[in-house]
C-alpha positions as CSV (number, residue, x, y, z in Angstrom):
1,M,10.2,20.7,7.2
2,S,8.6,20.1,3.8
3,E,6.7,16.9,3.9
4,V,2.9,16.7,3.7
5,L,1.3,15.8,7.0
6,F,-0.5,12.5,7.1
7,I,-1.5,9.8,9.6
8,F,0.1,6.6,8.5
9,L,-1.6,3.5,9.9
10,I,0.5,0.4,9.5
11,V,-1.4,-2.9,9.5
12,Y,0.2,-6.3,9.2
13,V,-1.1,-9.8,9.3
14,M,1.3,-12.1,11.1
15,P,1.1,-15.5,12.9
16,H,-0.3,-15.1,16.4
17,T,2.3,-14.6,19.2
18,S,1.9,-13.9,22.9
19,K,2.0,-10.1,22.6
20,T,0.5,-7.6,20.2
21,I,1.7,-4.2,19.2
22,A,-0.3,-1.4,17.5
23,I,1.6,1.6,16.0
24,T,0.5,4.7,14.2
25,T,2.6,7.6,12.8
26,L,1.9,11.3,12.2
27,G,4.0,13.6,10.1
28,C,6.8,13.2,7.6
29,K,8.4,10.3,5.8
30,V,11.3,10.5,8.3
31,N,8.9,9.6,11.0
32,Q,7.5,6.8,8.8
33,C,11.0,5.4,8.5
34,D,11.5,5.5,12.2
35,S,8.2,3.6,12.8
36,A,9.0,1.0,10.2
37,A,12.4,0.3,12.0
38,I,10.8,0.1,15.4
39,L,8.1,-2.2,14.2
40,Q,10.5,-4.5,12.3
41,Q,12.6,-5.0,15.4
42,L,9.6,-5.8,17.5
43,Q,8.4,-8.3,14.9
44,E,11.9,-9.9,15.0
45,D,11.5,-10.2,18.8
46,G,8.3,-12.1,18.3
47,Y,5.6,-9.4,18.7
48,T,2.5,-9.4,16.4
49,P,1.5,-6.0,14.8
50,V,-2.2,-5.4,14.9
51,P,-4.4,-2.5,13.7
52,F,-4.3,0.6,15.8
53,N,-8.1,0.8,16.0
54,G,-8.3,-2.6,17.7
55,E,-7.2,-4.0,21.0
56,A,-3.4,-4.5,21.7
57,D,-1.0,-5.2,24.5
58,C,0.9,-2.0,23.7
59,Y,0.2,1.1,21.6
60,I,2.9,3.3,20.1
61,I,2.2,6.7,18.8
62,N,5.0,8.4,16.8
63,T,4.0,12.1,16.9
64,C,4.6,15.3,15.0
65,A,5.0,18.9,16.3
66,V,5.4,20.8,13.1
67,T,1.9,22.4,13.5
68,A,-0.7,22.8,16.3
69,P,-3.2,20.6,14.5
70,T,-0.8,17.6,14.4
71,E,-0.2,18.1,18.2
72,A,-4.0,17.9,18.7
73,Q,-4.1,14.8,16.6
74,S,-1.4,13.2,18.7
75,R,-3.4,13.9,21.9
76,Q,-6.5,12.5,20.3
77,L,-4.7,9.3,19.4
78,I,-3.3,8.9,22.9
79,R,-6.7,9.2,24.5
80,R,-8.2,6.8,21.9
81,A,-5.6,4.2,22.8
82,L,-6.2,4.6,26.5
83,R,-9.9,4.0,25.9
84,R,-9.3,0.9,23.9
85,S,-7.6,-1.0,26.7
86,E,-7.8,-0.6,30.4
87,K,-4.2,-1.7,31.1
88,A,-2.1,-1.5,27.9
89,P,0.8,1.0,28.1
90,V,0.7,3.8,25.5
91,I,4.2,4.7,24.3
92,V,4.5,8.3,22.9
93,T,7.5,9.2,20.9
94,G,8.5,11.6,18.1
95,C,8.7,15.3,17.9
96,Y,5.7,16.2,20.1
97,A,7.1,13.8,22.7
98,Q,10.5,15.5,22.5
99,K,8.9,19.0,22.9
100,N,6.2,18.4,25.5
101,A,7.2,15.3,27.5
102,D,6.2,16.5,30.9
103,F,2.7,17.5,29.7
104,L,2.1,14.2,28.0
105,R,3.0,12.2,31.1
106,T,0.2,14.0,32.9
107,I,-2.4,12.5,30.6
108,S,-2.3,9.1,32.3
109,V,0.0,6.9,34.4
110,R,-0.1,4.5,31.5
111,V,1.5,7.0,29.1
112,Q,5.3,6.5,28.7
113,V,7.2,9.1,26.8
114,A,10.4,8.6,24.8
115,G,12.3,11.2,22.8
116,N,13.6,11.0,19.2
117,V,17.0,9.8,20.4
118,E,15.4,7.0,22.4
119,K,13.5,5.6,19.4
120,K,16.4,3.2,18.8
121,D,15.9,1.7,22.2
122,L,12.1,1.4,22.1
123,P,11.9,-2.3,21.1
124,H,14.1,-3.3,24.0
125,L,12.3,-1.0,26.4
126,I,8.9,-2.1,25.3
127,D,9.9,-5.8,25.6
128,A,11.2,-5.3,29.1
129,L,8.0,-3.3,30.1
130,L,5.6,-6.0,28.9
131,K,7.6,-8.6,30.7
132,G,6.9,-6.8,34.0
133,N,10.3,-5.2,34.5
134,D,10.9,-1.7,35.8
135,V,11.7,0.5,32.8
136,V,12.7,4.1,32.6
137,F,11.6,6.0,29.4
138,E,13.7,9.1,28.9
139,V,13.8,12.2,26.7
140,Q,17.4,13.3,26.3
141,D,18.5,16.8,25.2
142,I,18.6,16.2,21.5
143,V,20.5,19.4,20.8
144,Q,23.7,17.6,22.1
145,Q,23.4,14.7,19.6
146,S,26.1,14.4,17.1
147,V,25.8,10.9,15.7
148,F,23.2,9.3,13.4
149,T,21.7,6.4,15.4
150,T,18.5,5.4,13.6
151,P,18.3,1.7,12.7
152,G,17.3,0.9,9.1
153,A,14.0,-0.7,8.1
154,E,14.3,-3.4,5.5
155,I,10.5,-4.0,5.0
156,F,7.7,-1.5,4.3
157,S,4.7,-3.7,4.3
158,G,2.1,-3.0,1.6
159,R,4.5,-0.6,-0.2
160,T,6.3,-1.1,-3.5
161,R,8.7,1.8,-2.7
162,A,11.2,1.8,0.2
163,F,12.1,4.9,2.2
164,L,15.7,5.2,3.4
165,K,16.4,7.8,6.0
166,I,20.0,8.9,5.4
167,Q,20.0,12.2,7.4
168,D,18.4,13.6,10.5
169,G,18.2,17.0,12.2
170,C,18.7,20.6,10.9
171,N,21.1,23.4,11.5
172,S,19.1,26.1,9.7
173,H,16.9,27.6,12.5
174,C,14.3,29.2,10.2
175,A,12.3,31.7,12.2
176,Y,9.0,29.8,11.9
177,C,10.3,26.2,12.4
178,I,10.4,24.2,15.6
179,I,12.2,21.2,14.0
180,P,15.8,22.0,15.1
181,S,14.9,21.9,18.7
182,V,13.1,18.5,18.5
183,R,15.3,16.8,15.9
184,G,18.7,18.2,16.9
185,P,21.6,19.2,14.7
186,S,22.2,17.7,11.2
187,R,23.5,14.1,11.4
188,S,24.3,11.8,8.5
189,L,24.4,8.1,7.9
190,P,27.9,7.3,6.5
191,A,28.1,6.5,2.8
192,G,29.1,2.9,3.3
193,Q,26.1,2.2,5.5
194,V,23.8,4.0,3.0
195,L,25.0,1.7,0.2
196,G,24.7,-1.4,2.5
197,R,21.1,-0.6,3.4
198,M,20.2,0.0,-0.2
199,H,21.5,-3.4,-1.1
200,E,19.4,-4.9,1.7
201,L,16.3,-3.2,0.3
202,V,17.2,-4.4,-3.2
203,D,17.5,-8.0,-1.9
204,N,14.0,-7.6,-0.4
205,G,12.6,-6.9,-3.9
206,Y,12.2,-3.1,-3.9
207,Q,12.7,-1.4,-7.2
208,E,12.6,2.2,-6.0
209,I,14.2,3.8,-3.0
210,V,13.4,7.2,-1.7
211,F,16.2,9.1,0.1
212,T,14.6,11.0,3.0
213,G,15.9,13.3,5.7
214,I,14.9,16.3,7.7
215,H,17.4,18.4,5.7
216,L,18.5,16.0,3.0
217,G,20.7,18.4,1.2
218,A,22.9,18.7,4.3
219,W,23.9,15.1,4.1
220,G,27.6,14.6,4.7
221,I,28.6,17.9,6.1
222,D,29.0,16.4,9.6
223,L,30.9,13.4,8.6
224,K,34.7,13.1,8.9
225,P,36.0,13.8,6.3
226,G,33.2,16.0,5.2
227,T,31.3,15.1,2.0
228,C,28.1,16.0,0.2
229,L,25.0,14.6,-1.3
230,G,26.4,14.8,-4.8
231,E,29.2,12.5,-3.9
232,L,26.8,10.0,-2.4
233,L,24.7,10.0,-5.6
234,T,27.9,9.5,-7.6
235,L,28.7,6.4,-5.6
236,C,25.2,5.1,-6.2
237,Q,25.5,5.7,-9.9
238,A,28.9,3.8,-10.0
239,N,27.4,0.7,-8.3
240,P,26.3,-1.9,-11.0
241,V,23.4,-3.1,-8.8
242,L,22.2,0.2,-7.5
243,N,22.4,2.1,-10.7
244,T,19.5,0.1,-12.2
245,L,17.3,0.9,-9.2
246,R,14.9,3.8,-9.3
247,L,16.2,6.4,-6.9
248,R,14.1,9.3,-5.8
249,L,15.1,12.4,-3.7
250,S,12.5,13.7,-1.3
251,S,13.3,17.4,-0.8
252,I,16.4,19.7,-1.4
253,E,16.7,23.3,-0.3
254,P,17.1,25.9,-3.0
255,T,20.7,26.7,-2.1
256,E,21.8,23.1,-2.0
257,W,21.4,22.3,-5.7
258,S,25.0,21.8,-6.8
259,D,26.1,21.5,-10.5
260,E,27.0,17.9,-9.6
261,I,23.5,17.0,-8.5
262,I,21.9,18.7,-11.5
263,S,24.3,17.0,-13.9
264,L,23.7,13.6,-12.3
265,M,19.9,14.0,-12.6
266,S,20.1,15.2,-16.2
267,R,22.3,12.2,-17.3
268,S,21.0,9.4,-15.1
269,K,18.6,6.8,-16.4
270,N,17.5,5.7,-13.0
271,M,17.3,8.9,-10.9
272,C,13.6,10.0,-10.7
273,S,12.9,13.3,-12.3
274,H,10.9,14.6,-9.4
275,V,11.7,16.6,-6.2
276,H,10.3,19.0,-3.7
277,I,11.9,22.4,-3.3
278,P,10.9,24.6,-0.3
279,L,10.1,28.2,-1.3
280,Q,7.9,29.1,1.7
281,S,7.4,32.7,0.5
282,G,7.9,34.5,-2.8
283,D,8.4,37.9,-1.1
284,A,11.9,39.0,-0.4
285,D,11.2,40.8,2.9
286,I,9.3,37.8,4.3
287,L,12.1,35.4,3.2
288,K,14.6,37.6,5.0
289,S,12.6,37.9,8.2
290,M,12.1,34.1,8.2
291,K,15.8,33.7,7.9
292,R,15.7,32.0,4.5
293,T,18.9,32.3,2.6
294,Y,17.9,33.0,-1.0
295,T,15.9,35.6,-2.9
296,P,12.8,35.0,-5.1
297,E,14.9,35.7,-8.2
298,F,17.4,33.0,-7.2
299,F,14.5,30.5,-6.7
300,Y,12.9,31.3,-10.0
301,D,16.2,31.0,-11.9
302,L,16.9,27.7,-10.2
303,V,13.5,26.1,-11.2
304,V,13.9,27.4,-14.8
305,R,17.4,25.8,-15.0
306,L,16.2,22.5,-13.6
307,V,13.3,22.3,-16.0
308,S,15.6,23.1,-18.9
309,E,18.3,20.6,-18.0
310,I,16.4,17.7,-16.5
311,P,14.0,16.0,-18.9
312,D,10.4,15.7,-17.7
313,I,11.2,16.9,-14.2
314,N,8.2,17.4,-11.9
315,I,8.9,20.0,-9.2
316,G,6.7,20.3,-6.2
317,I,7.1,23.7,-4.4
318,D,6.5,24.0,-0.7
319,V,4.9,27.3,0.4
320,I,3.5,28.6,3.7
321,A,0.5,30.9,3.7
322,G,0.2,33.6,6.4
323,L,3.7,33.9,7.7
324,P,4.0,36.9,10.2
325,G,4.2,40.2,8.3
326,E,2.6,38.7,5.1
327,S,0.5,41.6,3.9
328,D,-1.8,41.5,0.9
329,R,1.0,42.9,-1.2
330,C,3.4,40.2,0.1
331,F,0.9,37.4,-0.7
332,D,0.2,38.8,-4.2
333,T,4.0,38.8,-4.8
334,T,4.2,35.2,-3.8
335,Y,1.2,34.2,-5.9
336,S,2.6,36.0,-9.0
337,L,6.0,34.2,-8.6
338,L,4.3,30.8,-8.2
339,E,2.1,31.5,-11.1
340,S,5.1,32.2,-13.3
341,I,7.3,29.3,-12.2
342,P,7.1,26.1,-14.3
343,A,6.4,23.8,-11.4
344,G,4.1,20.7,-11.4
345,Y,2.2,21.4,-8.2
346,L,2.4,23.1,-4.8
347,H,2.5,21.8,-1.3
348,V,0.6,24.5,0.6
349,F,0.7,24.8,4.4
350,P,-1.1,27.3,6.6
351,Y,1.3,29.0,9.0
352,S,1.1,27.5,12.5
353,R,2.5,29.6,15.4
354,R,5.0,27.5,17.2
355,P,6.0,28.6,20.8
356,G,9.7,28.8,21.1
357,T,10.3,30.1,17.6
358,L,11.3,33.6,16.6
359,A,8.2,34.0,14.3
360,A,5.9,33.2,17.2
361,E,6.9,36.5,18.9
362,M,6.9,38.6,15.8
363,P,4.3,41.4,15.3
364,D,1.8,41.4,12.5
365,Q,0.5,37.9,12.9
366,V,-2.0,37.1,10.2
367,P,-5.6,36.3,11.2
368,I,-6.6,32.7,10.7
369,Q,-9.5,33.6,8.4
370,I,-7.1,35.4,6.0
371,I,-4.6,32.4,6.2
372,R,-7.4,30.0,5.2
373,K,-8.4,32.2,2.3
374,R,-4.8,32.3,1.0
375,V,-4.4,28.6,1.4
376,K,-7.5,28.0,-0.7
377,C,-6.2,30.4,-3.3
378,L,-2.8,28.7,-3.5
379,R,-4.3,25.2,-3.6
380,E,-6.5,26.2,-6.5
381,L,-3.4,27.4,-8.3
382,S,-1.7,24.1,-7.5
383,D,-4.6,22.2,-9.1
384,L,-4.2,24.3,-12.3
385,K,-0.5,23.6,-12.5
386,K,-1.0,19.9,-11.9
387,Q,-3.6,19.6,-14.6
388,A,-1.4,21.4,-17.1
389,F,1.6,19.2,-16.2
390,Y,-0.4,16.0,-16.6
391,E,-1.9,17.1,-19.9
392,R,1.6,17.3,-21.4
393,Y,1.9,13.6,-21.1
394,I,-1.3,12.5,-22.8
395,E,-0.4,9.7,-25.3
396,S,3.1,9.4,-23.8
397,D,4.5,5.9,-23.0
398,M,5.9,6.0,-19.4
399,E,7.5,3.5,-17.1
400,V,5.3,2.9,-14.1
401,L,6.0,1.2,-10.8
402,V,2.9,-0.8,-10.1
403,E,1.7,-0.7,-6.5
404,S,0.9,-3.9,-4.6
405,R,-2.7,-2.8,-3.9
406,R,-5.5,-1.8,-6.2
407,D,-7.1,1.6,-6.1
408,R,-9.8,1.5,-3.5
409,T,-12.3,3.5,-5.4
410,T,-12.0,2.0,-8.9
411,G,-10.5,-1.4,-8.3
412,L,-7.9,-0.6,-11.0
413,L,-4.2,-1.1,-10.8
414,R,-2.4,1.9,-9.6
415,G,1.2,3.0,-10.2
416,I,3.5,6.0,-10.3
417,T,5.8,7.3,-13.0
418,A,9.4,8.4,-12.4
419,N,8.2,12.0,-12.4
420,Y,5.5,11.3,-9.9
421,I,2.4,11.0,-12.0
422,P,-0.1,8.6,-10.4
423,V,-1.7,6.3,-13.1
424,L,-4.7,4.0,-13.0
425,F,-5.0,1.2,-15.5
426,T,-6.5,-2.2,-16.2
427,G,-4.4,-5.3,-15.6
428,D,-3.7,-8.5,-13.7
429,D,-2.4,-8.8,-10.2
430,T,0.7,-10.5,-11.6
431,V,2.2,-7.1,-12.6
432,M,2.0,-5.7,-9.1
433,G,5.4,-4.7,-7.7
434,T,7.0,-4.5,-11.2
435,L,8.0,-1.8,-13.6
436,R,5.7,-1.7,-16.6
437,N,5.3,0.6,-19.6
438,V,1.9,2.4,-19.7
439,T,0.5,4.8,-22.3
440,L,-1.1,7.8,-20.5
441,K,-4.5,8.5,-21.9
442,S,-6.4,11.1,-20.0
443,V,-6.4,13.3,-16.8
444,D,-9.0,12.6,-14.1
445,G,-8.4,15.1,-11.3
446,N,-5.3,14.1,-9.3
447,V,-4.6,11.0,-11.4
448,M,-4.2,9.9,-15.0
449,H,-5.7,6.9,-16.7
450,G,-3.5,4.8,-18.9
451,K,-3.3,1.6,-20.9
452,L,-0.8,-1.2,-20.0
453,L,1.5,-2.0,-22.9
């Protein structure tokens, strides 16, 4: 799992209807896509979304289980919702619900728990529940799932980019990761449906689509006949409507970069030159014990190749600090590798011991104080890499997708380049939601300042 953990609070202003819904989402962009689909269906059924921090007729919490802190955040949000209303049901879904359903039901009789498979049924179940019907919320054994069932969201309120979930689940079973047991095996949205949903998003005015998945590079292997992500991207490039749309890939495992994908990204004018690649550790012994299927040398060579063949690519590298058995020597090896790799930034995660995983039972668990120190060290390295990457583009003219909201701190327009550089600049609201050329002028921490052309 390689997405940064956030709490996404979705707030909409809609005409008043008889029932209100509040939803909040923890975790990855896949969870965010699931929530958007649930909320869209409820809106179509006549429900009014309201802020999660206010009163509602029903609360939905889409949880995450990738770390212990996100599980704690989920429990806090459940109790907060229970305090805000004396009678509103609190629907808990997502990965933590899939993993600990029985415990969550003990929090309150008003807590209803639905697993990841049941997300597709939540709008119907909630509607029946609020109408006073007897409803059974279930958590099925997701390991038995073999079909992609998630409805697609066509609207992402307040966002200029749309996220399209095309894959779910994971077959890898890395030693530290709980995700396969709460998301199930890899399942893919068929290519025809992917293209159809992309056209729907284009019709709704989106100029950039982000392909997301739990294990995006595994897209297609479960379909009949089997296919691959490179073939899907080729179909997108061949489509006269979709090949003018900015298309961004979220994360691809090191061993799943085919020559076809690299060639497409190097030649394409609309595929964004930005991606996450999970490293997790730069030490060969740690990679082997965590059941990762590549070596540090393979990873280094891959990144060097991508940088040499794909113009302006910005590579974010995911790394976990404090995996079991990570000695000072192992960490130093990881740091040296990351220091030498031409990446744009790092996504640094502290190792979180997950009951039910192989790593949780391994000896030589790293003390939390040491983990925190290593996280700090790696994040400082990330800041240096980001600064150096941004400085390369001073006085460069770049195409920027302008967001639909101004920057909260400065009041300036805010946008993002194809290679994922956030840019602040002066301009009118009329350019919001459009692609504009901007000259990048200076670096200011995590953003660049620019001038609209």
